C-alpha positions as CSV (number, residue, x, y, z in Angstrom):
1,Q,102.0,84.5,80.3
2,V,104.0,86.6,77.9
3,Q,106.5,85.5,75.3
4,L,109.1,88.0,74.2
5,V,111.3,87.5,71.2
6,E,114.2,89.9,70.5
7,S,115.9,90.3,67.1
8,G,118.3,92.6,65.3
9,G,121.5,91.9,67.1
10,G,124.7,91.3,65.3
11,L,128.2,92.5,64.6
12,V,128.8,96.1,63.8
13,Q,131.8,98.4,63.5
14,A,132.3,101.3,65.9
15,G,130.3,104.3,64.8
16,G,127.6,102.1,63.2
17,S,124.0,101.5,64.0
18,L,121.6,98.7,64.8
19,R,117.9,98.5,65.5
20,L,116.7,95.9,68.0
21,S,113.1,94.6,68.0
22,C,111.1,92.9,70.6
23,V,107.7,91.3,69.8
24,A,105.4,90.4,72.6
25,S,102.7,87.7,72.4
26,R,100.3,89.0,75.0
27,S,97.3,91.2,74.3
28,G,97.2,94.4,76.4
29,F,100.6,95.4,75.2
30,S,99.6,99.0,75.2
31,L,99.3,98.9,79.0
32,A,102.8,97.5,79.5
33,T,106.0,99.3,80.5
34,M,108.7,98.0,78.2
35,G,112.4,98.2,78.7
36,W,115.7,97.2,77.3
37,Y,118.5,95.9,79.5
38,R,122.0,94.7,78.7
39,Q,124.6,92.6,80.4
40,A,128.3,92.4,79.3
41,P,130.7,89.6,80.5
42,G,131.8,90.3,84.1
43,K,129.4,93.2,84.5
44,Q,126.0,93.7,86.2
45,R,122.8,93.8,84.2
46,E,121.9,97.4,83.6
47,L,118.9,99.3,82.4
48,V,119.4,100.8,78.9
49,A,116.1,102.4,78.2
50,V,112.4,102.2,79.2
51,I,109.1,103.4,77.7
52,T,105.9,103.5,79.7
53,G,102.4,102.9,78.5
54,S,102.0,106.6,78.2
55,S,105.1,106.8,76.0
56,I,107.3,108.4,78.6
57,T,110.9,107.4,78.0
58,N,114.1,107.3,80.1
59,Y,117.6,106.3,79.3
60,A,120.8,105.3,81.0
61,D,123.3,108.2,81.0
62,S,125.7,106.1,79.0
63,V,123.3,105.9,76.0
64,K,121.5,109.3,76.1
65,G,121.7,111.0,72.8
66,R,122.7,107.8,71.0
67,F,119.8,105.3,71.6
68,I,116.1,105.8,71.0
69,I,113.4,103.5,72.4
70,S,110.0,103.4,70.7
71,R,106.9,101.2,70.5
72,D,104.3,100.2,68.0
73,N,101.2,99.0,70.0
74,A,99.5,97.7,66.9
75,K,102.4,95.3,66.3
76,N,103.0,94.6,70.0
77,T,106.6,95.6,69.4
78,V,109.2,97.7,71.1
79,Y,112.3,98.9,69.3
80,L,115.7,100.2,70.3
81,Q,117.5,102.2,67.7
82,M,121.2,102.3,68.6
83,N,123.4,104.9,66.9
84,S,127.1,105.8,67.3
85,L,127.8,102.3,68.7
86,Q,131.0,101.9,70.6
87,P,132.8,98.7,71.8
88,E,131.6,99.5,75.3
89,D,128.0,98.8,74.1
90,T,128.9,95.2,73.4
91,A,126.5,93.0,75.5
92,V,123.6,90.7,75.4
93,Y,120.5,92.9,75.2
94,Y,117.3,91.8,76.8
95,C,113.7,92.9,76.4
96,K,111.5,93.3,79.5
97,S,107.8,93.7,79.8
98,T,106.1,94.8,83.0
99,I,102.3,94.1,83.1
100,G,100.2,94.1,86.3
101,R,103.2,93.9,88.7
102,R,104.7,91.0,86.7
103,D,107.9,91.0,84.8
104,Y,108.6,89.1,81.6
105,W,112.0,88.7,79.9
106,G,113.1,87.7,76.5
107,Q,116.1,85.4,76.0
108,G,118.3,88.2,74.7
109,T,120.2,89.1,71.5
110,Q,123.9,89.6,71.2
111,V,125.3,92.9,70.1
112,T,129.0,93.1,69.3
113,V,130.8,96.3,68.4
114,S,134.2,96.0,66.9
115,S,136.9,98.7,67.0
């Protein structure tokens, strides 16, 4: 079993930045594919960014050029640096870990961007 704990959410003005962190409890973190998802009220959950065990990254078109996903395997942590935030980025952001065909989810952290 894996426990994921997100942090770093909050309220920010449009144009500002936040950095989200997700800490995993499980050993073998370096083998895991890690991702960030978000869900806004009335909208479907969507993939924001993903980073594989070999450090290949992919981003949703809506965040390309603004968000950066990274990982620190020594700390069992994945980060999401969010720049140039806009009100449309307001959502609950969830951390996801995929290890050995199993998915693990954090409970989410709220990001609110004001205009």
